N, CA, C and O atoms as a printed pandas DataFrame, in Angstrom:
     atom_number atom_name residue_name chain_id  residue_number  x_coord  y_coord  z_coord
0              1         N          MET        A               1    8.055   36.365   -9.257
1              2        CA          MET        A               1    9.169   35.934   -8.445
2              3         C          MET        A               1    8.757   35.787   -6.981
3              4         O          MET        A               1    9.601   35.849   -6.086
4              5         N          LEU        A               2    7.482   35.597   -6.742
5              6        CA          LEU        A               2    7.005   35.495   -5.369
6              7         C          LEU        A               2    7.394   34.191   -4.694
7              8         O          LEU        A               2    7.664   34.190   -3.493
8              9         N          GLY        A               3    7.433   33.082   -5.420
9             10        CA          GLY        A               3    7.662   31.791   -4.796
10            11         C          GLY        A               3    9.099   31.324   -4.789
11            12         O          GLY        A               3    9.349   30.176   -4.422
12            13         N          LEU        A               4   10.044   32.136   -5.168
13            14        CA          LEU        A               4   11.423   31.676   -5.269
14            15         C          LEU        A               4   12.057   31.375   -3.919
15            16         O          LEU        A               4   12.884   30.468   -3.826
16            17         N          ASN        A               5   11.704   32.087   -2.899
17            18        CA          ASN        A               5   12.348   31.907   -1.607
18            19         C          ASN        A               5   11.597   30.942   -0.691
19            20         O          ASN        A               5   11.873   30.882    0.507
20            21         N          MET        A               6   10.667   30.202   -1.237
21            22        CA          MET        A               6    9.964   29.222   -0.416
22            23         C          MET        A               6   10.951   28.148    0.022
23            24         O          MET        A               6   11.710   27.637   -0.802
24            25         N          GLY        A               7   10.953   27.805    1.277
25            26        CA          GLY        A               7   11.837   26.771    1.784
26            27         C          GLY        A               7   13.228   27.267    2.143
27            28         O          GLY        A               7   14.026   26.491    2.668
28            29         N          THR        A               8   13.538   28.485    1.892
29            30        CA          THR        A               8   14.860   28.997    2.244
30            31         C          THR        A               8   14.772   29.988    3.404
31            32         O          THR        A               8   15.683   30.785    3.628
32            33         N          ASP        A               9   13.666   29.923    4.130
33            34        CA          ASP        A               9   13.521   30.804    5.288
34            35         C          ASP        A               9   14.517   30.374    6.358
35            36         O          ASP        A               9   14.498   29.229    6.809
36            37         N          ASP        A              10   15.365   31.273    6.752
37            38        CA          ASP        A              10   16.319   30.985    7.816
38            39         C          ASP        A              10   15.636   31.244    9.152
39            40         O          ASP        A              10   15.252   32.371    9.465
40            41         N          LYS        A              11   15.492   30.168    9.938
41            42        CA          LYS        A              11   14.831   30.285   11.229
42            43         C          LYS        A              11   15.885   30.227   12.322
43            44         O          LYS        A              11   16.881   29.511   12.216
44            45         N          GLU        A              12   15.650   30.969   13.335
45            46        CA          GLU        A              12   16.521   30.945   14.502
46            47         C          GLU        A              12   15.903   29.987   15.517
47            48         O          GLU        A              12   14.839   30.253   16.077
48            49         N          TYR        A              13   16.587   28.875   15.742
49            50        CA          TYR        A              13   16.116   27.897   16.724
50            51         C          TYR        A              13   16.786   28.179   18.062
51            52         O          TYR        A              13   17.925   28.642   18.118
52            53         N          LYS        A              14   16.056   27.892   19.142
53            54        CA          LYS        A              14   16.599   28.121   20.480
54            55         C          LYS        A              14   17.467   26.955   20.942
55            56         O          LYS        A              14   18.366   27.126   21.766
56            57         N          SER        A              15   17.189   25.777   20.407
57            58        CA          SER        A              15   17.961   24.590   20.794
58            59         C          SER        A              15   19.290   24.563   20.045
59            60         O          SER        A              15   19.410   25.129   18.958
60            61         N          PRO        A              16   20.283   23.903   20.632
61            62        CA          PRO        A              16   21.582   23.803   19.958
62            63         C          PRO        A              16   21.477   22.883   18.721
63            64         O          PRO        A              16   20.662   21.961   18.689
64            65         N          PRO        A              17   22.302   23.150   17.729
65            66        CA          PRO        A              17   22.242   22.364   16.484
66            67         C          PRO        A              17   22.406   20.859   16.690
67            68         O          PRO        A              17   21.776   20.083   15.972
68            69         N          ARG        A              18   23.222   20.422   17.636
69            70        CA          ARG        A              18   23.434   18.984   17.853
70            71         C          ARG        A              18   22.125   18.285   18.235
71            72         O          ARG        A              18   21.878   17.152   17.820
72            73         N          LYS        A              19   21.286   18.969   19.030
73            74        CA          LYS        A              19   19.998   18.387   19.409
74            75         C          LYS        A              19   19.012   18.446   18.240
75            76         O          LYS        A              19   18.230   17.518   18.034
76            77         N          LEU        A              20   19.051   19.517   17.495
77            78        CA          LEU        A              20   18.157   19.655   16.346
78            79         C          LEU        A              20   18.452   18.600   15.284
79            80         O          LEU        A              20   17.539   18.014   14.702
80            81         N          ILE        A              21   19.744   18.367   15.040
81            82        CA          ILE        A              21   20.125   17.367   14.039
82            83         C          ILE        A              21   19.596   15.995   14.441
83            84         O          ILE        A              21   19.051   15.268   13.611
84            85         N          THR        A              22   19.758   15.641   15.718
85            86        CA          THR        A              22   19.262   14.364   16.210
86            87         C          THR        A              22   17.749   14.284   16.063
87            88         O          THR        A              22   17.219   13.271   15.607
88            89         N          PHE        A              23   17.060   15.343   16.446
89            90        CA          PHE        A              23   15.603   15.365   16.362
90            91         C          PHE        A              23   15.122   15.220   14.918
91            92         O          PHE        A              23   14.250   14.400   14.631
92            93         N          PHE        A              24   15.684   16.008   14.020
93            94        CA          PHE        A              24   15.235   15.969   12.624
94            95         C          PHE        A              24   15.591   14.643   11.954
95            96         O          PHE        A              24   14.835   14.152   11.115
96            97         N          THR        A              25   16.725   14.065   12.313
97            98        CA          THR        A              25   17.109   12.768   11.756
98            99         C          THR        A              25   16.140   11.678   12.201
99           100         O          THR        A              25   15.700   10.862   11.391
100          101         N          LYS        A              26   15.808   11.669   13.505
101          102        CA          LYS        A              26   14.842   10.685   14.012
102          103         C          LYS        A              26   13.476   10.881   13.371
103          104         O          LYS        A              26   12.803    9.916   13.009
104          105         N          SER        A              27   13.079   12.123   13.236
105          106        CA          SER        A              27   11.789   12.435   12.622
106          107         C          SER        A              27   11.729   11.907   11.194
107          108         O          SER        A              27   10.741   11.292   10.793
108          109         N          ARG        A              28   12.784   12.149   10.436
109          110        CA          ARG        A              28   12.843   11.669    9.047
110          111         C          ARG        A              28   12.820   10.145    8.999
111          112         O          ARG        A              28   12.106    9.555    8.188
112          113         N          ASP        A              29   13.605    9.509    9.870
113          114        CA          ASP        A              29   13.676    8.051    9.874
114          115         C          ASP        A              29   12.337    7.427   10.274
115          116         O          ASP        A              29   11.928    6.414    9.707
116          117         N          ASN        A              30   11.656    8.037   11.253
117          118        CA          ASN        A              30   10.346    7.526   11.664
118          119         C          ASN        A              30    9.342    7.642   10.532
119          120         O          ASN        A              30    8.553    6.727   10.296
120          121         N          TRP        A              31    9.373    8.759    9.837
121          122        CA          TRP        A              31    8.453    8.950    8.715
122          123         C          TRP        A              31    8.755    7.936    7.622
123          124         O          TRP        A              31    7.843    7.350    7.039
124          125         N          LYS        A              32   10.021    7.737    7.352
125          126        CA          LYS        A              32   10.438    6.804    6.305
126          127         C          LYS        A              32   10.007    5.378    6.658
127          128         O          LYS        A              32    9.505    4.657    5.796
128          129         N          THR        A              33   10.193    4.971    7.892
129          130        CA          THR        A              33    9.794    3.636    8.331
130          131         C          THR        A              33    8.284    3.469    8.231
131          132         O          THR        A              33    7.793    2.436    7.774
132          133         N          LYS        A              34    7.561    4.480    8.657
133          134        CA          LYS        A              34    6.098    4.429    8.594
134          135         C          LYS        A              34    5.635    4.282    7.147
135          136         O          LYS        A              34    4.748    3.478    6.861
136          137         N          TYR        A              35    6.218    5.043    6.246
137          138        CA          TYR        A              35    5.856    4.977    4.831
138          139         C          TYR        A              35    6.183    3.605    4.253
139          140         O          TYR        A              35    5.378    3.046    3.508
140          141         N          GLN        A              36    7.344    3.056    4.579
141          142        CA          GLN        A              36    7.736    1.753    4.060
142          143         C          GLN        A              36    6.806    0.654    4.575
143          144         O          GLN        A              36    6.464   -0.264    3.829
144          145         N          ASP        A              37    6.395    0.738    5.844
145          146        CA          ASP        A              37    5.449   -0.233    6.394
146          147         C          ASP        A              37    4.110   -0.170    5.669
147          148         O          ASP        A              37    3.526   -1.203    5.339
148          149         N          LEU        A              38    3.625    1.046    5.424
149          150        CA          LEU        A              38    2.358    1.197    4.710
150          151         C          LEU        A              38    2.463    0.673    3.278
151          152         O          LEU        A              38    1.534    0.049    2.764
152          153         N          LYS        A              39    3.593    0.933    2.650
153          154        CA          LYS        A              39    3.818    0.453    1.280
154          155         C          LYS        A              39    3.811   -1.076    1.259
155          156         O          LYS        A              39    3.242   -1.680    0.350
156          157         N          HIS        A              40    4.432   -1.697    2.244
157          158        CA          HIS        A              40    4.467   -3.155    2.338
158          159         C          HIS        A              40    3.058   -3.720    2.551
159          160         O          HIS        A              40    2.676   -4.699    1.910
160          161         N          LYS        A              41    2.291   -3.103    3.452
161          162        CA          LYS        A              41    0.918   -3.562    3.701
162          163         C          LYS        A              41    0.062   -3.421    2.449
163          164         O          LYS        A              41   -0.761   -4.287    2.153
164          165         N          MET        A              42    0.256   -2.335    1.720
165          166        CA          MET        A              42   -0.504   -2.123    0.497
166          167         C          MET        A              42   -0.178   -3.203   -0.533
167          168         O          MET        A              42   -1.075   -3.709   -1.207
168          169         N          LYS        A              43    1.083   -3.552   -0.655
169          170        CA          LYS        A              43    1.500   -4.602   -1.590
170          171         C          LYS        A              43    0.876   -5.938   -1.189
171          172         O          LYS        A              43    0.408   -6.684   -2.050
172          173         N          LEU        A              44    0.864   -6.246    0.104
173          174        CA          LEU        A              44    0.245   -7.488    0.574
174          175         C          LEU        A              44   -1.242   -7.510    0.235
175          176         O          LEU        A              44   -1.762   -8.536   -0.205
176          177         N          MET        A              45   -1.925   -6.394    0.435
177          178        CA          MET        A              45   -3.352   -6.324    0.128
178          179         C          MET        A              45   -3.603   -6.478   -1.372
179          180         O          MET        A              45   -4.548   -7.155   -1.776
180          181         N          GLN        A              46   -2.765   -5.855   -2.195
181          182        CA          GLN        A              46   -2.917   -5.995   -3.643
182          183         C          GLN        A              46   -2.731   -7.448   -4.068
183          184         O          GLN        A              46   -3.462   -7.946   -4.925
184          185         N          ASN        A              47   -1.752   -8.130   -3.469
185          186        CA          ASN        A              47   -1.531   -9.541   -3.779
186          187         C          ASN        A              47   -2.722  -10.387   -3.341
187          188         O          ASN        A              47   -3.137  -11.304   -4.049
188          189         N          LYS        A              48   -3.265  -10.072   -2.173
189          190        CA          LYS        A              48   -4.409  -10.828   -1.665
190          191         C          LYS        A              48   -5.624  -10.627   -2.571
191          192         O          LYS        A              48   -6.348  -11.581   -2.859
192          193         N          ILE        A              49   -5.848   -9.404   -3.016
193          194        CA          ILE        A              49   -6.973   -9.117   -3.917
194          195         C          ILE        A              49   -6.803   -9.880   -5.223
195          196         O          ILE        A              49   -7.760  -10.467   -5.727
196          197         N          ALA        A              50   -5.599   -9.877   -5.771
197          198        CA          ALA        A              50   -5.338  -10.598   -7.018
198          199         C          ALA        A              50   -5.594  -12.088   -6.835
199          200         O          ALA        A              50   -6.184  -12.730   -7.704
200          201         N          TYR        A              51   -5.152  -12.642   -5.705
201          202        CA          TYR        A              51   -5.370  -14.057   -5.412
202          203         C          TYR        A              51   -6.859  -14.366   -5.305
203          204         O          TYR        A              51   -7.334  -15.351   -5.870
204          205         N          LEU        A              52   -7.595  -13.523   -4.579
205          206        CA          LEU        A              52   -9.024  -13.767   -4.393
206          207         C          LEU        A              52   -9.796  -13.643   -5.709
207          208         O          LEU        A              52  -10.739  -14.397   -5.946
208          209         N          GLU        A              53   -9.403  -12.701   -6.558
209          210        CA          GLU        A              53  -10.066  -12.565   -7.860
210          211         C          GLU        A              53   -9.801  -13.798   -8.726
211          212         O          GLU        A              53  -10.699  -14.286   -9.414
212          213         N          LYS        A              54   -8.586  -14.288   -8.688
213          214        CA          LYS        A              54   -8.234  -15.487   -9.454
214          215         C          LYS        A              54   -9.020  -16.691   -8.928
215          216         O          LYS        A              54   -9.535  -17.496   -9.704
216          217         N          ARG        A              55   -9.103  -16.797   -7.620
217          218        CA          ARG        A              55   -9.830  -17.899   -6.985
218          219         C          ARG        A              55  -11.319  -17.828   -7.331
219          220         O          ARG        A              55  -11.949  -18.849   -7.608
220          221         N          LYS        A              56  -11.869  -16.628   -7.314
221          222        CA          LYS        A              56  -13.275  -16.440   -7.654
222          223         C          LYS        A              56  -13.548  -16.867   -9.096
223          224         O          LYS        A              56  -14.541  -17.539   -9.378
224          225         N          ALA        A              57  -12.658  -16.471  -10.003
225          226        CA          ALA        A              57  -12.818  -16.853  -11.405
226          227         C          ALA        A              57  -12.752  -18.369  -11.556
227          228         O          ALA        A              57  -13.513  -18.955  -12.326
228          229         N          HIS        A              58  -11.838  -19.005  -10.818
229          230        CA          HIS        A              58  -11.711  -20.459  -10.871
230          231         C          HIS        A              58  -13.004  -21.127  -10.384
231          232         O          HIS        A              58  -13.488  -22.065  -11.018
232          233         N          PHE        A              59  -13.558  -20.658   -9.281
233          234        CA          PHE        A              59  -14.771  -21.268   -8.744
234          235         C          PHE        A              59  -15.971  -21.009   -9.650
235          236         O          PHE        A              59  -16.830  -21.877   -9.803
236          237         N          ASN        A              60  -16.037  -19.822  -10.251
237          238        CA          ASN        A              60  -17.125  -19.557  -11.197
238          239         C          ASN        A              60  -17.041  -20.500  -12.391
239          240         O          ASN        A              60  -18.068  -20.986  -12.866
240          241         N          GLN        A              61  -15.839  -20.763  -12.880
241          242        CA          GLN        A              61  -15.650  -21.708  -13.980
242          243         C          GLN        A              61  -16.072  -23.099  -13.548
243          244         O          GLN        A              61  -16.734  -23.813  -14.301
244          245         N          ARG        A              62  -15.696  -23.485  -12.350
245          246        CA          ARG        A              62  -16.065  -24.821  -11.835
246          247         C          ARG        A              62  -17.579  -24.944  -11.687
247          248         O          ARG        A              62  -18.142  -25.999  -11.976
248          249         N          ILE        A              63  -18.234  -23.893  -11.247
249          250        CA          ILE        A              63  -19.695  -23.905  -11.115
250          251         C          ILE        A              63  -20.339  -24.110  -12.479
251          252         O          ILE        A              63  -21.279  -24.894  -12.612
252          253         N          LYS        A              64  -19.838  -23.411  -13.489
253          254        CA          LYS        A              64  -20.388  -23.564  -14.839
254          255         C          LYS        A              64  -20.202  -24.993  -15.337
255          256         O          LYS        A              64  -21.104  -25.560  -15.954
256          257         N          GLU        A              65  -19.033  -25.577  -15.070
257          258        CA          GLU        A              65  -18.783  -26.964  -15.471
258          259         C          GLU        A              65  -19.750  -27.918  -14.781
259          260         O          GLU        A              65  -20.307  -28.812  -15.418
260          261         N          LEU        A              66  -19.948  -27.729  -13.490
261          262        CA          LEU        A              66  -20.860  -28.600  -12.749
262          263         C          LEU        A              66  -22.306  -28.415  -13.202
263          264         O          LEU        A              66  -23.060  -29.384  -13.290
264          265         N          GLN        A              67  -22.689  -27.183  -13.487
265          266        CA          GLN        A              67  -24.044  -26.944  -13.982
266          267         C          GLN        A              67  -24.238  -27.629  -15.330
267          268         O          GLN        A              67  -25.300  -28.187  -15.604
268          269         N          HIS        A              68  -23.213  -27.584  -16.161
269          270        CA          HIS        A              68  -23.283  -28.244  -17.468
270          271         C          HIS        A              68  -23.404  -29.762  -17.282
271          272         O          HIS        A              68  -24.229  -30.405  -17.931
272          273         N          GLU        A              69  -22.575  -30.334  -16.388
273          274        CA          GLU        A              69  -22.649  -31.768  -16.110
274          275         C          GLU        A              69  -24.017  -32.144  -15.548
275          276         O          GLU        A              69  -24.612  -33.144  -15.949
276          277         N          PHE        A              70  -24.495  -31.346  -14.634
277          278        CA          PHE        A              70  -25.796  -31.626  -14.030
278          279         C          PHE        A              70  -26.897  -31.549  -15.082
279          280         O          PHE        A              70  -27.822  -32.362  -15.077
280          281         N          GLY        A              71  -26.800  -30.572  -15.983
281          282        CA          GLY        A              71  -27.785  -30.433  -17.048
282          283         C          GLY        A              71  -27.800  -31.650  -17.953
283          284         O          GLY        A              71  -28.870  -32.113  -18.346
284          285         N          ILE        A              72  -26.622  -32.179  -18.292
285          286        CA          ILE        A              72  -26.550  -33.369  -19.134
286          287         C          ILE        A              72  -27.103  -34.561  -18.369
287          288         O          ILE        A              72  -27.858  -35.351  -18.936
288          289         N          TRP        A              73  -26.757  -34.710  -17.125
289          290        CA          TRP        A              73  -27.201  -35.827  -16.292
290          291         C          TRP        A              73  -28.699  -35.758  -16.073
291          292         O          TRP        A              73  -29.388  -36.778  -16.105
292          293         N          TYR        A              74  -29.208  -34.540  -15.847
293          294        CA          TYR        A              74  -30.620  -34.337  -15.536
294          295         C          TYR        A              74  -31.499  -34.641  -16.744
295          296         O          TYR        A              74  -32.627  -35.103  -16.575
296          297         N          ARG        A              75  -31.013  -34.395  -17.948
297          298        CA          ARG        A              75  -31.797  -34.622  -19.167
298          299         C          ARG        A              75  -31.952  -36.098  -19.488
299          300         O          ARG        A              75  -32.903  -36.485  -20.167
300          301         N          LYS        A              76  -31.037  -36.924  -19.012
301          302        CA          LYS        A              76  -31.096  -38.360  -19.336
302          303         C          LYS        A              76  -32.223  -39.050  -18.687
303          304         O          LYS        A              76  -32.396  -40.255  -18.869
């Protein structure tokens, strides 16, 4: 039963509750905004990686086609 009271520590703050509420609300909102921005950037990067992989596969296929055409042309 050692961990039951974790997070329920009652702290005595010197500042009035009205200021603490404002501070903690801003802190939470800033953290939330920061997390959402990072999540958005990560999604953009994942999309870019997927696009580049698809593009790479397309160009590799095109290279194989051209090599095949060149091989047929070169043999004639």
